[in-house]
N, C-alpha and C positions, 0 to 999 in steps of 0.2 A: 593679541590687541595690540594696535599702535598706539604710541603715547606721545602725543602733540602740544605743542601751546596752539591755540586759535590767533590766526593772524590777527597783526596790528594790537594782541590783547598787550596789556600794560605788564610787564612781569619785572620793574624793579619799584621799589617803596623805599621810603628811609628805613635806613639798618635802624639794627638793635643794638646799642651800647651797655657794656655790663663796666662797671666803676667800683677798684678797691677802694674801700673807706677802712679808713686807720681813725680810728676815735670819732667816725662820722666826718671826715675831711677827704676825698678823693685824693688819694697817690697813685693810682694808674687806670687806664681804659683801653676795654678790648669791643673792637668791630663784629658782630655777630650778623650773618647771611641765614634765611628760612627760609624755606620752600613747604606748604601744607598741598596735598594731594587728594582727591578723593577715591572712590571705590573704584573708580574706571581712569584711576592714573593722570586726571585732567588736574589742573596748578588750581587752586581756590585761593590760595592767600600765599601774599610772601612778606616778609622782611627783609631790605637789601635789593638783590640782584638774583631772580631763578635759577637764570642762567651762569650764573657763576661755576666755572667749573674746578672739583675737586680729586685728587685721588678717594677711593674708597672706604683704602685701608681695611681694616678687621669690622667695619659695617659690612662689609660683601661676602663673610662667610655661611651666612646662611642662604646665600645661593650659589656661594659651592659646593655646601655638603646637600645642594639638591641632587648635584649627579649621583651622587652615593644612596638617593631614596629611588629615582625615578628609571636607575638600571639592577633593582632589586638584589643590589649589593646588603641590603642589610638582612633581606630573608635570606640570601644565599650562606651567609656565616652566622646567621643564628643573632644577629644584633639587636637592640633596641631601642629605647626613649633615651634611656641615660646615655648610651655611646652617640647616639643621631645630636645631642644638646651639647655632649663633651668637645664634638665635633663644630659644632656652630660657635664656640667660645674662646675666649682670651681671658685665659685661665691664669693663676698666680703662681703656679706649681703648689699647689695644694695637694697634700696626698692622695684627697677622693680624686680632684681630677688625674694627677697619675695615673693612680691604678686604673680608672675606665680608660686613657688612652691604652695604657697598657695590655688592656684583654682585649680591645678593636684589635691589635697587631697580632693578640695570641688565637684569636679568633679565624683570621684570616690566616697565619704561618707565617707573620710578615719578623725577618726580626727588628727588632727596634735601632738595630745599627744604622735601619735604611732609610731610617729618616734625616730629611736633609735640612731643619729647621736648627740655626745655631742651637750649642751649647749655652743657656744664657750667666751674665757673669755669677761669678760664688756658686755655680749648683754644678752638679756633677753627671746632668746625663740630657739631652734631648727632649727627653719625657716631661723635662720639666719647661720647657720653652713653652708660652702662653699661646702657642700656636699650631703644638704637636696637636693636639684633635683634627684639626685642618686639613694636615700633612695626612694622619693616619686613615684618615676619610679615603685622600686622593690613594694611598697606597693600597688599602681593599679595593677601590673600584679599578686595579689595576689588575689586582691578586684574580681577580673574578672575570676579566679577559684577557690574563694571560698578555696583558701589552707589559713595556718596555719599565721596569720599574727604577733604575739610575737614572733614569731622564725626567722623571716623574715632574720637574719644575719647570722646562723647557716650553715656551711658548707653544708651540707646535708638535707637541707630545697631547698623544686623542684626549687623555683625558684633561686637561689643559683649552682641547678645544671643543669637548663635550660641554666643557662648564661655561664657554664664553655662547655658543652656539642659542644651549637653553637663557642665559640672559638677554640676547638681544631677541629672541621670541616673546619674552615677558614685552620687552621695552618696544616691538615691531621696529627696531634699528637692525641690521646686516652686523653681525660681532667682528667680523674686519673691518669696521669702521672705527669701533674704538682702542683709542692709545694703550696701550698694555708697557707697563713697566713695573721691576721687580720689588715687592714689599721687604720690610727688614728679614724677615722670616724664610724670605728665596723664593717664596710662591708669587708668580703674579694676582696684579692687581690694576685697576681699569680707571683711565680717568672719565669721571662724567657731571654731565652737567647737573645742579643740584635738584633740580623739578626732575631731574632722571631717577634720583637715589628717593626722596618723596614718592615716587610712582611705584617705586621697587616693593618700598614698603606698604606702600595701600594694595598691592596684590599678595603681599605675605599678610594684611590682615584678614582680607573676605573669607577667605576658606575654601577660595571656588575653584584654586588650583589644588588637586589633590597631597602632590609631593609637599608643597607648601604648606599645605593644612596640618601634616604629617610634622610638617621640622619647626612649627608654629606650636603644639602639643609637648614636642618634648622638651622645649625652653622651656615654655609657662608649666609645666609640670616639674621642672628641674635645675630653676634660677641659679641655683646655688652653684651649680655644675659652668652654666654660663660665663660666671665672674670669679665668684665667689665673697662670701660674706664682708661687706661691710663696703662691697665697692656698689659704684653707682645701680650700673643695670638690673645687678643681683635685687638689692635693696627696692629698687623701684619695682621690680616685678613683683618681691614678694608682698610689698605696701598696698600693691593693685589686684590680687589675688587672680594674675592671668589673662586682665583684662588690656593689656597694653605691653608691647614686645620690648624688649629695650636694647639696643648693642651699638657699644662707642665702636670708633676708628681711632685711630692716631692724627695730630696733626690739629687738632679740634672738629676732629669730627662725631656725631652722634646724631644715629638712628632712631623713629619710635613708631609704635604703629597700634590703631587701638583695633581691639578684635571686635567690638561693641559696633561702631561706625565705619569702619572697613578704611579708615584716614591715613596717610604717612605723612610723617614729619620729620625732613630731614635739616640737620643746626651744620654750620660751618663755622665757626671763629677764626677770622684770618690769622690771626699771628699765631694761633694752632695754640691756644691755654688749652688744658682741661679743664681747668677750673671752671673757667668762665660760660663751657660749653652745659658742663649740671646744671650751671645757677639759669642760663637761659631753659632748658629744657625746664626744671622745675617753673619760669615762668612762666611758658608758655602754657607748658599744659594746664597750668591753673588760669591760663586766658580758658582756653578750647573747654574748660570744664570737664576735662580728662581726667581728673583725682582729684581728693575734697579736700575740702580746709585741715583737718585732720592729718591726710595725708603726706600735704603741704607744708604743715611744720615740719614734720616727723624727719621729712628730707630736706629742708633747710636747717633744720640745727645741725645737719654733719656735713650738707655742700654747699651750703652759703653762708652760716657762720665758722669762718675759719679759724677766728680764736679770741683770746676773749680782749683783743682789742681791733679785731678785721672782721670784714662782714664784705659779701658782695652786694651791687646793685642794678637791681636790669631796669632799661628804661627803653619802654618801646614797644611797641605789639606788630602781630600779624595784620597788614593791612588786603582787604576781601577784592578780588577781580571782577 
């Protein structure tokens, strides 16, 4: 399915602003762009510039995991939904997630020393890195096909070419056209326009792609593995009981998918602030009617009210095209 913007269609509107208020007085401000796509990947609404580019960072993980699903790697090594959920995760090094990553490697007969993600500061093992699940998934695909494992992070490696080809097919764009860089964990990530990220998450939401439907089911059934208790992605998915997929990326990227409407939402905070993307997500989820007032209040207590004297306030809304 090709995803494109209609010729001449307005793709810019006023950006959202997120103010940090200290006892009600503005102290600082963030500018935020957002794009909303429908079940066919068409741009429906925008705040700021839908064509602004951003590195996908960890919001890309569900689509990197697609290689594990479509190659039959899960079945080959007798892996399950919990394994797939942690492959999509940005975990916090919690014991439950680390054990799940180790299980993937054990099942595929891979030595944990073959992981090439860094050892986090203050930790003892690469298994504790938040991207270790993604790396384990890539290594498992390599093990199934007997591809070289010591070079699995190189952009020309078969597993990376497979990932890029599949994403290109989802967007109707040749994968070679995407600009690739290395993420902090060492794996490639890609420069995408915001509306392309929204379109990818709309594909994740529809259930029409069997591989993506399997990934969606794993993430919604095991949200505690996707981030961790107290973290936004996990708390939102638990609060919405599987109707919304949430996946954060570094430097102000936040992507969401509504399984009931088939829509995808991508958010980019221009200065990269984590606090602003969570407040914006709650604001837009409420505007779109994707969460109830009760869920909004619950999330706001944790991610909008930052302390006894400090809170965030989001101004603006998505503009329909």
